[in-house]
Structures are given as structure tokens and as C-alpha cells.
C-alpha positions as CSV (number, residue, x, y, z in Angstrom):
1,X,-19.0,19.0,15.8
2,X,-16.5,21.9,15.2
3,X,-12.8,21.2,15.0
4,X,-10.7,22.1,18.1
5,X,-7.2,23.4,18.1
6,X,-5.8,20.0,18.9
7,X,-7.6,18.5,15.9
8,X,-6.1,21.1,13.6
9,X,-2.7,20.6,15.1
10,X,-3.0,16.8,14.6
11,X,-4.1,17.3,11.0
12,X,-1.2,19.5,10.3
13,X,1.2,17.0,11.8
14,X,-0.3,14.2,9.7
15,X,0.1,16.2,6.5
16,X,3.7,17.1,7.4
17,X,4.5,13.5,8.3
18,X,2.9,12.2,5.1
19,X,4.9,14.7,3.0
20,X,8.2,13.8,4.7
21,X,7.7,10.1,4.6
22,X,6.6,10.0,1.0
23,X,9.5,12.2,-0.1
24,X,11.9,9.8,1.7
25,X,10.3,6.7,0.2
26,X,9.1,5.4,3.6
27,X,5.6,4.5,4.6
28,X,5.4,6.7,7.8
29,X,3.1,4.3,9.5
30,X,4.7,4.6,12.9
31,X,4.4,8.4,12.7
32,X,0.8,8.2,11.7
33,X,-0.1,5.8,14.6
34,X,1.8,7.9,17.1
35,X,0.0,11.1,16.0
36,X,-3.4,9.4,16.0
37,X,-2.8,7.9,19.4
38,X,-1.1,10.7,21.4
39,X,-2.3,13.9,19.7
40,X,-5.8,13.0,18.4
41,X,-6.6,10.4,21.2
42,X,-7.7,7.6,18.9
43,X,-7.9,4.0,20.2
44,X,-5.3,1.5,18.9
45,X,-8.1,-0.4,17.1
46,X,-8.9,2.8,15.2
47,X,-5.5,4.3,14.7
48,X,-3.8,1.3,13.0
49,X,-6.4,0.9,10.1
50,X,-6.5,4.6,9.6
51,X,-2.7,4.8,9.3
52,X,-2.8,1.9,6.8
53,X,-5.3,4.0,4.7
54,X,-2.9,6.9,4.9
55,X,-0.1,4.7,3.7
56,X,-2.2,3.3,0.8
57,X,-3.2,6.8,-0.3
58,X,0.4,8.1,0.0
59,X,1.8,5.2,-2.1
60,X,-0.9,5.5,-4.7
61,X,-0.3,9.3,-5.1
62,X,3.5,8.8,-5.3
63,X,2.9,6.1,-8.0
64,X,0.6,8.3,-10.0
65,X,3.0,11.3,-9.7
66,X,6.1,9.3,-10.7
67,X,4.4,7.5,-13.6
68,X,4.3,10.7,-15.5
69,X,8.1,11.0,-15.9
70,X,10.3,9.4,-18.5
71,X,13.7,7.8,-18.0
72,X,16.4,10.5,-18.4
73,X,18.6,8.4,-20.8
74,X,16.3,6.3,-22.8
75,X,12.9,6.3,-24.4
76,X,11.0,4.6,-21.6
77,X,9.0,5.4,-18.5
78,X,10.9,6.0,-15.3
79,X,9.1,3.2,-13.5
80,X,10.5,-0.3,-14.5
81,X,7.3,-2.5,-14.7
82,X,9.3,-5.6,-15.6
83,X,10.6,-5.8,-12.0
84,X,7.1,-6.9,-10.9
85,X,7.3,-10.0,-13.0
């Protein structure tokens, strides 16, 4: 089934929402659900799990991106792993 104009518009909105929410440090789940419901006409039962997958992928990509950087003032990674413990 070929993509329609509304599908491409929704995809662009999701990419923009993902970029903005990840750069702000937020999950963006409410944006994803709104776009999936109102622009792409998904059902609630479908939109919520899909938005959770978007959030997971966004947080994993942010973690992988930020794990490459070192702390600016000491010899350590920028992510403090001892906080988890």
C-alpha cells in the first residue's frame, strides 16, 4: 500500500517531535500519542504501545550518543553510573 500525503506528514511530525523531546530530555509520549491518534488515525490500543516503543528507541539512542563523551573537568565518562546503585 503506497504512502499517502497524510502518512508522510504524520511521519515528519513524529520525527520532529522525537528530536525536540529528546533534545529537551523529555519523553514526548503525549506528542506521539496525539500525532498517532489525530493525524494518522490509529486506535488508542495501537497508539499507546507504539508511542512507548518510540520513547524506548529515543532514550536508547540518547544514551548511546551521550555515552561517547567524557566529563569536561575530570578523567571520567560524562554519565555517572554510580547513581544507579
